[in-house]
Every structure is written in C-alpha cells, then in structure tokens.
N, C-alpha and C positions, 0 to 999 in steps of 0.2 A: 324562552322555553326550557322545556325539562329536557334532561340530558341523562343516557344513561351508559353503561361499556359491558359489554360482556370478552371474556377471555378465554382462547380454544388452542387445544394443541391436540395432533394428529397421535400423541403416543394415550393421550387418556381417553379413550373409548369405548363409550357403555354397551352396547351391540349394534350389530345388522339387523337392518330394519327386513323384518321377512314381508314377502309380499304381502302374505295372507291381513297384513295387517288395514290394507284396504278395502277389504271385505264388504259386501253388502246385504242386505238382507230384500229380500218378497214375498209376502205373506199375501195370506187368500182373504185379503182384508178390504173394504171398497172397492175401490177400483183402481187398485196396485195392477193386482193379474185382468181382471176385464173390462177396457176402457182404455187400460194403460198398456203392457206388454203384449197382449192380444186382444184384436178389432178386426176379424175377419168382415174382410169387405171393405176395409180404410183402403185409398189409394196405395199406403205406402206397405201392404200387409204383404208379407209375404204368401208361398201357396199351404203353409199350417198356420196361416193366420197374427200371425207375429210382424207387428209394425216394427219394418226398419227404419224408419224414422229414428222412433223410440232407441233401439239396436244398437243406430249409429252412436247414436250420443250418449250411451254404456259404455261402448267400445271405447270414446275420446278416453271415459275414463280409467280406462284400461283397471275394473275390476278384477279382480281374480279368483273372486268367492264369492256364492250367492245364498245365503242360509234360505232355508224352502223346508215347507209351506206353510210357517209360524213357529215362535207368536203364538197369541191364547188361541189361535184357529186350532192348534195341532190336538190341545187336549182333546178336542173332541171328534178328529177326523180317521174317516176310515181310509185308508190308504186303498184299499182294494176298489173302491166306488167312481177312482181318476183314472184304471186303469181298462184296457181292449175296449171293444166299438164303442164308439161315442153316442150312437143312437140307444143303447142300453143303458148308458148311467143315469144312474137315481139322483134327484133334486132332493139336498135336504137341507135344512134346517141347521145353519151354522149358531148354535149360542154361547158364542163367545161373541158375536159381532151384532149378534141379531139377526143376519140378513138369512139369504138364501143362494147355498152356494149349488149351481151347475153341476159341476164338475166336469165339463167340458175340456177344462186344461189341468192334467194331472200329471204324476209322475213322468211318463216316458215325452209329453210334451214338452216339460220344465226343461228338462235332461236337453232336449235336442236346443231348446233356446239357449241353456248355458254354454254347450259349446259351440254355438252360431256366435256370439256375445266373449268367447275366451275366457271362459268363467267357470272352476270346478263347484259342484256342488256340494252343499253341505247340508243335511236330512237330518228334521229334528224327527226323533218317533215319540206318540202316545201314550206318554203315561200317566194319564190322565185314565181315562175311563177304559185305557186299555194296558197291555203291559209284554214279559217277557217272550210270550208267545209271536202276540203279531207284532214284534219289532225285530224277530228271528225272521217270520216270514217275509219280510219289507226285507232284511238282509238277503235272504235265499232270491228270492225278485232280481234284485238290483246286482250282484256278485257272484252267485254263484254259473260258472259256462254254461251249466246245461247236465239233463238227465237226473234229475228233481222235477219237482212239484210245481216250485211257484217261478225256476230257472225255465223250466219249461213253457211254460203260461208266458211268461214274457218271450218268447220266441216266438210262439201263437200269438201274441200281440204283434206279431211284425218287428221285435227289436231284437237281433241276433248276438250283438255283443253285448256284452254284461255291460251295465253304466261306472261299474267300478267305483262306488264313493268312497270315500276315505276317511272324511269327516262327519261324525254321527254328532246329533243333541240327546240327551239322553233324559226327553222331556225339558218342558218348558216355566219356569216360574213357577214351580212345583210348593216353595214359600206361599205365594199369594193366593187368599183367601178368595179373592175372583178367578183363580182355576179352577174349570173344572177338572176335578179329582185331585184338590188340595189337600197335602198330605204336612203329616208332621217333617220334623228333621229326621228322627229314627225311623219313619213310618217310608220317605222317600229315601232314606241312606242303603236301606235293605233291596228295598227295590232297584235301585239303580248300580249296584253290584252284582246281584242279579243277571240281569239284564246285559250287563256288561258284558262277566264273564259267559253267559250263553252266548253275547254276539261273537266272541274271540274266537270260541270255538267253533264258529262255523268259519272266521273270517281273520286269524289274527294280525292281520296288516290295520286295521282298522284304528281310526285316531280316536278317541269318545271325551265327549265331553260334560259333565254332572252339570246342574244346576248350581248356580248359587244364587246369595240374595237380588232381588227383582231390585232393589235399591239398597243405600245406605241407612235411608228412615226407615228399615223394617225394624218391627218391634224386635224380631228373631236373629238380626244381623248384630255381634257377626257369629253371634253361640251357631246359626245353622249352618255358617260354613263348616263348624269345628268339628260335629255332627258328623254331616255327609260325610267327610272325609277322614274320621274315624271308622266306616263300612268302607268306602269306596277306593282308600288314596292308594292304593296297590294296585289296583284295579282302570282306572282313568289316564284320562292323558290331560287333563285341562279342565279349569274351574271355570262356571262364567261369572260372568257380572253384569247387567243391564242396570243404567240410567240414562234420564231424560234431564233437564234444566232447565228452568224456567223460568220466566219473571215474575216471583210469588210476592214481592214486599211494594213490588209498584214502582220501582226504584232504580234508574238505570245502574249508577254505581253500583248496588245492588246486584242488579245481574250479572254484570260485569264482570264480578268476583267469584260467579258461580265454580269457575272448575275448578277452583282451589279445593271443593269437597271431590271432585273427580280424582283427583292427586290424593288424596286423604285415604279416600275406597279402594284404591289398588294399593296402598303403601300396607295397609289395615288385611286387607284380601290374603298379599303376600305373607304377610306376618302371622296370618293362622296356616296357609302352609307350608309356611317354614317350622311352624311348632310342632305340628303334626309330622314334618318327615322329623326331626328332633327326635321326638316320641318313640319311631320306629328304627329311630337311626339307620335310615336309609338314604342310598346316595342318589335316590331318583328326588330330582326338583321338580315340585308341582309348577305346572306354568299357566296362564290364564287366558282364558278367548272372551273378550270384551265383545258377546254378538250382538248385544242392539247399544246403542247411542245416537243421541242425538237432542236436541233443543225443542220441544214439545212442552206447548202449555195453552195453548187460544182456546183450543181444540178440546183439549182432554175432557174425557168425558160425552164426547158427540152423539155418540152410538146409543145411549140411553134419551136422546131428548129426540130421536126422529121414528119418523114410521117404521114398525118393522117390520122384516121378513120382505125386505125388501134386493133386490137380486144389483148387490156391486152398488151400492150406494154411493154420494158422494161424502162422506165421512173423514174426519183426522186431516183433511188439505190443508196445512197449517200455510199460513201464509208468512213467510220468511224476510223479516227485515234487515235494513245494515247490523242494526246490535244485535240479533238475533247468527249473522254469521261472524260478528264476531267474537262471542263468546262458542261458537262451534269451532271454528281456530282454534278458540284457547286450548277447548277439549282435546281439537286437532293434535294439540303439539304437547298435552300433556301424554297421550298415548305415543308418541314415539319418542319421549322424554322418560318413559315405562318399557321399551321396548327390548328390554333385560327377560322382563317377566309376560307381557302383552305379547302375544306372538300371535293371537288370532284376534281381529275388530272387525265387527261387522254395523254399518251406518244402515241404523233401519232410518226409514225403507228408504227405497230407490226410486220409484217412480207415484208420483197422484198421494201416495197416503206418505206423510213426515221428510216428503223428497226434494231432489236439488232437482230431478225431472220433472215435470210435469207435460199433462194432456187435455183439451179443452173435451170436455164431457161432447160425449157423439161423435167423436174420430177428428178435434179439433187439432191444431199447429201444436209442436212440438215446443218448448220453453223452457229456458233455465230458472229456479229459481237464486236468491244471492250465496248461499249454501255450495250450487255447485262449483264455486271457483275455488274454494279454501281446499276441499274433497280434489277438485281437480288438481292442484299445487303437489298437495298432498303427495297426491300417488303418480307424477309423473317425474319430481324434482325429488321426495323422501326417501327413495331408495337405495343407500347407502350404509353408513356405520356412523352411527348417530354419537355424540362427541359430546364429551364430560365440560357443562360450560359453568364457567364463574359469571354467576348476574349481578352488578350494583344497578339497581333504579331507586327513580324516588315513588314512595310511596303513599297510602291514603286509608281512612277507614270509612267503611260504610254501615248501613245498618245491620246487618247479619258478621261481619268478618271485620277484621285488623289486619294491618302490615300488608296490604294487597299491592303489590308491585304494578305501576302502570306498563312497564315489559315483560309481556311473557313470550317467551324465546325456544326453538330447540334449533341445533345445527347438524346437518345432517354432509358427512365428510363424502365425498367419490371418488376413492385414490386413484381406481384405474383410470378417468378421467382429467384428473387432476380439477376440480371443481367442490367447490364450497356452497351446498345450498342453505340461507339461512331463515330461517322463519318465523315474523315476530306480529303481534299484535299490540297496537299502544291503546291502552283501554283509557285513557286519558280522553275527557270527552269535548275539551275546548283548548285544549294546549298539540302542537306536537311534539315531536320527542327525538330530539337527537342520538343518533344510536354510533358508538362508537366502538371499535373491534381491533385489538392489532393482529398483524397478520405474519408477524416474523417468522413464525414458527415453522410457517409454510413457505416462508420462502418469499413472501411477502406474496402480491396479486393484482387482478383491475377486475372491475365489479361490472360485470357483463349485460346485467340490466339489473333494476328495479321493478317488482310489480308490483301495482295497490291495490285493494280493494277499499273504496270508502265513497263518504258520501256528506252534502252539508245537511241530511236528516236520519239522524237514524231510526226512523220508523215510517223512513221511504222503503218498497216494497217493488218485483219483478211486475210482469204480468203479460201474454200474449201481446206479443208484437212491442213491449214496451219494456226492455230489456235496461233499465236504465243502472242497473248495479250489478258492472262488468270490468273488471282489471284493466288498470291501463298502466303503461310504461310513462313511470317518474325523473325525473330527469336531476341531477346535481349530487348527487352521491359522489364519492369520489375516494379512492384512495392514494396516499400522499404518504411520504416514511414509512412507505409500510401501514400505515392505520386506517382501516376502514373508518368512513365517517356519512351515515345517509341520515337523513329525515322521514321520521316515518309522522305520518298526517293525523291531525286525532280523529277518534275510536276506526283504526284500519286496521286491514289485515294486508301483509307484506309478505314477498320473496325477494331478496337480498341473492342477488346469482354472481357467484366469483369465481374466476379461472385464477386458479393458482401457480404459484412460479413464477410470476412477469408482475413488472410493475410498467407503467407507461405515465 
C-alpha cells in the first residue's frame, strides 16, 4: 500500500475561502438554457417556464454566483433582444455556436432565475462586436433605480427594482482568434480600461473583471496579461483565467496529472499581476477570477460537425467518467490551495453543456454526472480557512510530467464549528493510499465521516436512472494517539470530515 502524510496547524492559514469560489456558468449554448433550466410545459416548470427539479439540483449545490450569458456567445450578443415582450423578440443567428437564438430567455428572466436558486448574477458585456456605450446602456438598465431612458425601460418591462448587478466581465476570451471581435492585447487593454472607467462613472460599486488568457497554451500567454494590466491595472478588480483539462495523450496517468498545469497557470498569472503592481508601486493586489474551468475534450469542436442554425442543439454534452471526476477534484483542490488569489471561480458549465446536472432531451428526468459530487462536497464543506499543508507523498512520472504526487489534497478548517475537512484525490490507478495526519495542533479529534467517490472502471459514467458513480461512506479510518489514519481507494475522490478537540 502507498503511504502519504500531511501536517497541518491552525496557525498556518492561507486564506478564508470566498463563497464565490463555488460559482458556475450558464451560457446561451446548446441545451444549457433551452431544454435545460428553461422548459415551459414541463411538469416541473414554474409559471415562468424554469424547471424546478433542475433548480432544486442547483440549490443543493449552493451555487452563490452564476456567470451569464457567455462565453463566446456574448461577443455577438445584443442584450436588448432579450428584454421586453417575448412575442416581439427577434430570432438571431448565434455565430459563436452556429445556432439560432430565440431570445425567449433574456436578462430579466435569468436574473429572476438567479434569485430563485439563491445565486448572484455575474454579467458579461459584449466587447467583441460592441463596446463602451452598449456596456453602459446595459449597466444603466440593470442598476439605476429609474429616471433615465434604460432604467425606465426596465421598469416598463415590469421590473421595478434594479437588479443591482455587482460583478461584471469586460468581454470574453478576447485573446482568442475564434472570438468575434478578437483583439490584440493593446487593442483590448485600451477598450477594457475605457469601458471600466465609463461603467464606474455610472456605478462606482461595480466589481470588474478583465479578460486574461483563454488558456496557458495560448501563444500570447503571459504577455497578454502584462499588456492588459499595463492599461487597466488601476481600473479593474480581477483578471480572468480560463482552462479546460483533457486526456490529450490517451494515457490515464498523464491525464490525472493535468491539474499541475492549473497550479502553474495560477502561479504565473499571479506573478505577472505582482510585477504590474511593483511597476506601479501600488498598494493594490490584483485578484483572480477563474471564471471558466472544467474537464472538456471529448466533445471539443462538436459545434462545427453538426447541422448549423438549429435552436438549442444537443452539443458539448460531455459524458464524465470516474477518471474525469478525479481530475475535476484535483482542479477544485488547486483552486482551494490558491484561495488567497483566486477569489472567484465559475465551473463551466452547470446544466447539460459540460455539466454536472443533465436533463434528457424533450423534458426527461434530471440526473447527475460524476463531477457533481466533488463540486457538491467542495461547496458544502470547503467554506472555511484553507490551511497551508506540508504534504509528503510517493510520486510517479508520466508521458508529460515528472514527480507527480499520488496524493492531491487541501484542508479547510472551520474554527467556529470545531471541524476540519480534508479533500483528497488518490491518483494511483491500482493501489490504495494510506493517509496519515497528526492532529495534535488541534487538540486531537475524531473522524466523523469519510466520503468517497470511486469505482472499478475509470471509464464508468452515469446516465438517466443509472447513477452508478455516487459517493459512499467508507469505514476503517481512525484517529489514534492524536493521528488520523485513513485509506484512500485507488483512483478516488475523498472527503475526510473531522471533529476537533476530542478523541474516542
């Protein structure tokens, strides 16, 4: 059996985890909105047309923030198309995903859905085919109480109270040649800062995120970040990161190590931000918004291979395996271990498209993919103080990586509850791993629960009525002589929940 250890002390804290780290994302893409969250006529739909069985699954996740409406979609989007009487809303071609957009769900409907599931709305503005004025018009519509053209228009549309949107994204993936209105770093930096300044004159309370690199493999990374920050550092609150991991070498050991690139990505972007801060001799430390992250590779590019100009085609509906859940868990652990800088994160996406929550076409039942469970556990048990862990683990080499630790772990301390939650992935494909963790610094403790997601087949998937991948309680873990010992099954996601200051 493999053996690993971690040492923790409540005095060595990294950061309090912000609730926004467990945000998510719903884009007008595929069946995410239509036939996903919105399905009028379905038995579970409310009077607005939103499925309450889907809403219940989202509420269970306690998602605090939903990014909307894109994504690539936003760079060609006219927000005015989605407000006002539905029978007057135009159908538009969405050239980002080569689909038809009916605009039956728009800003006001989605804002109401966010309130219903307990999530704050994070809006992206179109800086691809539009610019400063359209962004300010949207902000006026959303946040001003009344007495101006667009705020009065919102009131005329039946929404008396402002939406009071705090979080805004200044465009999306503007470094990508695939993006409508793609720009150079210089062009985008100038547009971002002018948009930010104009929006702040209308509402000084907004929190603004500038577009960073779409992934760390972009040829412009990290110079893109440096150039954008040269223009916009003083006028934004966050810089974004996007990354999707995949099995690009068809080697499971290599795939399981992919989250090491996420760690390097965050560290590099933070370093670029700190360099920009030093150049300015600024007291302001730039925070990061990892507002697109997930596992995605099996359906990549699918939108180019189907019949174009359909309404809500079933695309990018990734089937998530046990191996995907392990990599997903490693990404989540990485975000926790960078909670001092990553203050917002959005799982991309939430329903049907690259999603933990699925519905069957035509209004079938709701079911949960493998990645639902690590995200649920993180959201339920990961809201506390991340501790700086000293970890000793056996390691392996893969095709693309060296010294990959079998154990990936993060620890979150809840001082007010006297609880400690340890999140752990065992990357070993065929060997259990025994984890030892002294608890003397906490005055001892007891193991209240060991939750584990694992399975005999790394390629196993869930389906409607067949949720074979779901967490189970594992017995055998103990706390003796002030030390936790628990066995993590091969290729598994684990949550070890401890009550501190007591032993039995």
